[in-house]
N, C-alpha and C positions, 0 to 999 in steps of 0.2 A: 504494500500500500504506500502510495506516494505521501511524503510529508510536506504539507503546504505551509507549515508554520514559517513565519518571517518576523523580522523586527522593523519597527518604524518609529523614529524619534526616541529610540531606546526602549520602546514598548514592545511586548511580545504579542503578535497577532496570530490567530489560528490559520489565517490565509491572507493574501495580499489585496483583498477587496475592501475598499473603504467607502462608506456612504458619504457623499459630499454634502456640504451645508446646503439645505434647501427646506422647503415647506414639509418635506417628507421626514425631516429630523426635528420637527418642532413640537412634538408631543411624546409622552412616554408610551402611549399606545402604538404609535408609528415606529418608534425606536424598538420596541419589543418585537414588532412584526419583522423588522429587518434583521434583528438578532436571531430570531427563530428561523429565518430563511438561510442563515449561515454567514452573514456579513462579518468581516474581520474587525472592523472598528467603525465608529460613527463620529462625524463632525456635526455638531449641533447647528441649528439655524442661527445665522448671525444676528448680532446686534448691529444696527445700521446707524452710524454717526449721522449720515446725510438725512435719514428719515427723522431722527430726533430733532435735528436743526430745522427741517421743514415743518414739523409739527409745532415747534416753538413759534416760527414765523406766522403760521396759519392761525394759531391761537391768539397771538398778539394783534393780528389784522382784524380778527372778529370783535375784539374789544378795544375800541379807539381810545378808551381812557388810559390804557397801558402804553400807548404809543409814545415814544420819547422818554420813557422812564426805564433806565438801565436796571434798576433794582427789580422791577416787575419782570423784565426779560430774564434776569438771573434766577428769580424765584421759579418761573415757569420752566426754564431749562433744567433746573435742578430737580424739580418735581417729576418732569417727564423722564429724565435720565434715571433717577433713582427708582421710579416705578418700573421702567423697562428692565433695569438691572436686576431688581428683586425677582421679577418673573423668570429671568434667565437663570438666576442662581437656583431657584426652586427646580427648574428643569434639569440642571446639572445634578443636583442632589438626588432627585427622584430617578433619573436615568441610571445613575451609579448604583442605586438600590435595586433597580429592576433587571439589569443585565450584567453579565460578567465579562464584557469586552471593553476595550479602551474607549473612553468618551473624551472627545476633543472639543473644547469650547471655541467659538469663532467670533471675531470682531471685524466688521466691514468698516474700514476707516479711510478718511481722505486727508487727515491731518494728525499732528502729534499733540492735539489739544489735551488739556488737563484731565478730561474725563477718561482718558485711557488708563488712569490709575486704577480703575475698577477691575483691571485685569487680575490684580491680586485677589479680588473677591472670588473670581472663578477658581483660582488655585485653592483657596480655602474651602470652597464648596465641594472640592474633590475632582475637578477636571484633571485629566492625565496629561494634557498638553493644550496649547493655545495656538489657533491658526489666525494669522492676521491677513485679512482679505483687503489688500490695499489697491485703490484705484484713484488716480488723479488725472483729469483731462486738461491738458494745457490749452488755454484759450488766448494767452498773451503772446503775441509774436516775438516779443523781446525776451521771453523767458528762455534761458539756456538749458540744454539737456542735463547738464550737471546739477542744476538746481532741482530738477524733477527727481533724479536719482537720489539726491541728498534727502529729499522729503521721505522717501521710503526708509532710508537708513535712520533718520531721526525718529520716525514712528517706532521702528524696531528697537532702537536704543531706549526710548521712553518705556516701552513695555518690558524689555529685558531688565530694566532697573527695578521693576516692581515684582517680578516673579522668578521662581527658581525652576518651574516646570519647563519642559522643552517648548520652544516657540518656532513655528514654521510660517513662512511667508508665501502667500499666494499672490502672484503678480501676472501682468499681462504680457503678451508677445510683442507689444509695440515699444520696445526699448532698442536703442542704437547698438547695444552690445549685450546680448543675452547671457553669454558665458561670463563676461565681466560683471554683470549685475548679480548673477548668482554667486560669484566669487566674493563680491563685496558684502552681500548679505551673510554669507558664511563667516567672513572675517569680523562682522559686527554681531555675531552671536546666534545667528539662525541655525537651528539643528537640521532644517530641511527647507525645501521649496516645493510649491505646487505649481506645475506648469501645464496649462495656463489658465488664467481667469477667463471666464466667458462673460463679456460685457453686453449690456443693453445696446442694441444697434437699431437706429431709426430706419423707417421706410416711408414711402409717400403713397397715399391712397389717391389714385387718379380719378376715382368716382366722386369723392367728397372734397378733393384738394386739401387734405389734412395730413399732418405728420402723424405717423403711427409707429408702432414697434414692429420689427421684423420677427421672424420665427424665433420663439423662445428656446425651443429645444435644439440641441446639436444634431448632426447627422453623422453616420458612420464615416463619411468622407472627411470629416473634420479631424479625424485621428492624425492625419499627416501634419497638421499644424504643430503638434507637440512632439511627434515621433522623432523628427530630425533633431530637435533640440535636446530631447531626453538622451539620445544617443551621443550627442556631442558634450553636453554638460556632465553627464555621468563619467565620461572619459577624461575630461579636463580637470574636474574638481573632486578630490577624494574626501571621504568622511562627510558628505552632505547628502542626506536622504532626499530622493526625488519622488514626489507623488505625481504620476501622470494624470492629466485631466483633459476633458473635451473629446468627444467622438468615440468614447469607449462604450459600445453598445452590446458586445457579445464576448464570449470567451476568447475568441481568436484575437480580438483587439487587446485584451488583457495580456495575453501571451506575447504579442508583438512588443508591447511596452516594456515588459519584463526582459525580453531578449535585448532590447535597446539599452537597458540599464536602470529602469525604474525600480524603486523599492516596493511601491504599491501602486494600485490604480484606483482613482476616485470615480465613483459612479453617480450620475444624476439623471440625465435625460432618459436613459434606458429604464430607470426605476419608475419614472412617471409613465412611460409608454408601455412597458411590459409588466410592471408590478414587481413586488419583492421576489416573486418566484424565479426571476431571471438570475438571481444570485446563486441559487441552487444549481441551475444549468451551467453557469460560468464555472462553478467549482468542479462539476463533472467534466467540463471541457478541459479544464486545467489538469485534472487527474488523468484524463485520456491522453493528452499530449505528453505528459511526463512518462506514462507507461509506454507509449509508442517509442520514445527515444531513450528509454531506460534511465530517466533522471530520477534520483531518489529524493532530492530536495530542490527547492526553488533556487537556491544558490548555485546548484549544478549548472544552471543555464542562464541565470541573470547576467546581463551584459555580454552574452556570447556574441551578439551582433551589434555591439556598440561601436562607436567611431574608431576606437583604438584596436579593436579586436577583429576587424574584417580586413581581407586582403587589399581592398581598394577603398580607403577612407574617403576618397573624393566623391564616392556615391552620396555621402551625406552633404557635401559642399555644393554639388551642382544645383544651380538656382534657376537655370533656364532650360526649357524643353529643347530648344534648338542646339544648345551646347551638349545636351545628353545624346540626342539622336545623331548629331554629326560625328560622334565618337563611335557609333555603332556601324558595323559592316553588314 
């Protein structure tokens, strides 16, 4: 029997399947369903800094008496923040009581604001690790790339100063140097990275001439967005755990990411589309693959097809179709 056990952020997982932060990890009932299906670890639904700030602005706008009074804004912000944090702390505690798999808290943040100090509360509530889901969209043409990268490092440093549990950073693909960014995050204390964040993307409805959102769920073809970088980052940076994310819809996708060097695979869209039962099928696919190739443990094949371990590493570097096809006979 194949041994699917692995480690992630220093935690022992029974398999490399992790439920990503989403609405499917927002209640104890849903968490138990995923655990019963065989998931290896769970990232809880995020606290959203942006949502808290928007709720503050909305509440102030509804009550004109509070407009222009900083103390009123501070009171409302504190109330909303504390109320949201208390709910998440309860979720951490109850999830830890309900299941025997690692529970990772999550914060979706866009700044290193003072409220990130409640990361310590997650640790005290029993969270095994903390995932920072960081996204900043530059809208100032004079803003330099280095400033944006520094924002990520500042948020990480702020949180690391508050907790002793492992911290992993989930970031997007739109960085000028993905390998360099991962390396800086490691140097500043990140135990791992999640590659990559799937951001909200706009679309235009031609029937109503309105701005709308594009498809929320990823597709299997999105796997390629992270596969290249998992293979390259895992080869360039040692002792940094990589959670592959986006486009992982079946067992084959999980296996490919592990072969590229990922420590675990995060699941989201496929859980919405196919339900928790897809986890059991993925486990079976992973076991069948390992039996076929006579692999006893996941480490027997993890990174086997990473950048540094394949005969032609340039396969990872080719960025244009014509460059690829022109080299074929």
